N, C-alpha and C positions, 0 to 999 in steps of 0.2 A: 463428496467428502468421505473421508475415512473416520468412522467413529473413534474418538480418542486418538486420532492419528497424530504422528510427529510432524514437525514442520517439513522434513524431507518427504513424508508420505503425502502431505497436503500440497506440495508444490505443483504437480501436474494439474490439480484441480484449480488452484490459484491462478496458474498461467492460463488455463482454459477460460475461466471466468473473466479475467482481465483481457485477454485476446479478443474475446467476443465483444466486450464493451468497446474497445479501441477500434475494432473493425467497423462497428456501427456508429461510433462517435469519436472520431480522431481528435476532437478538441475537448474531451472530457476534462472536467476540473476536478479538484480534490473532493468536493462534496459528491460528485457523480461517482468517483472511484469508490469512496467509502460506502455510499448507499448501495452500490452494486455488490460490494463484498458482503455487506450485511444482508442483503436480499439473498445471497448465495449461501448463508449460513455461518459465516465468520462472525465473531463476537466484537461488537464496536468498542467495547471497553479495553480490548487488547490492541487497538490499532493507534498508529500515528500517521500524520501527513504533514507535508511541508506546505507553506503558503502558495497560492495561485499567482500572487503578485509579488514583484520585487519591492524593496524598500523605497524606491522612488515612484511606484505605481505602475510600472510596466509588467507585461505578462512574464511569468517565470519561464525560463528556457525549458525547464523539466519540473515535474513533480515526483517526489519520493514519498512512498507509503510503505507501511509495514504492518504485519500481524504477528504479535508474539504468541508463540505456542510453547509452553513449557520454558525451557531455558534458551530456545532458539527463536529466530525471527524469519519470517518470509519477508523479503525485501523487494519492492517493485519500484521502477523507475519509468516514467512515461514522458516523451517530449518529442521534439523535432527529429531526433534520431530513432524513434520508435520505442518499443517496450523491451525492457531487460528485467530479469529477476534473479535472485539468488536466495540461499539459505545461509544464515550466519548465526553465530552464537550471540545472545543478548549481551548488551554492555554491562559492565560491572554495576551500574546504577539500576539495572533491570529494564532499561529502555532499549529501543531498537535503533533509533535515528539520532545522530549527532547534529547539534545546531538547532535553529529555531524551527519549531513545529507550530501548527495552528490548533486551537482548541477544537475538538470534535463535540460540539455542543448543541447539536440539532437532533 
């Protein structure tokens, strides 16, 4: 990690941390992803994650997750097509993800 780094500066580390998790656990769920990011030094209070299950109880095709750093967001997506990430500006409401996210209450 880069001390007080921007989202752009942190992206290579974000990708390394997530890549290592998905290489060892291709079926990692949202909690696994968040716990791994926290263990790697990212701040849990700055994160969002989408549900692991669909509204009818099936497994989600992909999980979206984010870490807000300043006014930008590290965005990650993991699913059947693999892992992708990007850096984007935070939304006007200060969050990173649009739509339903799950509480990170553990």
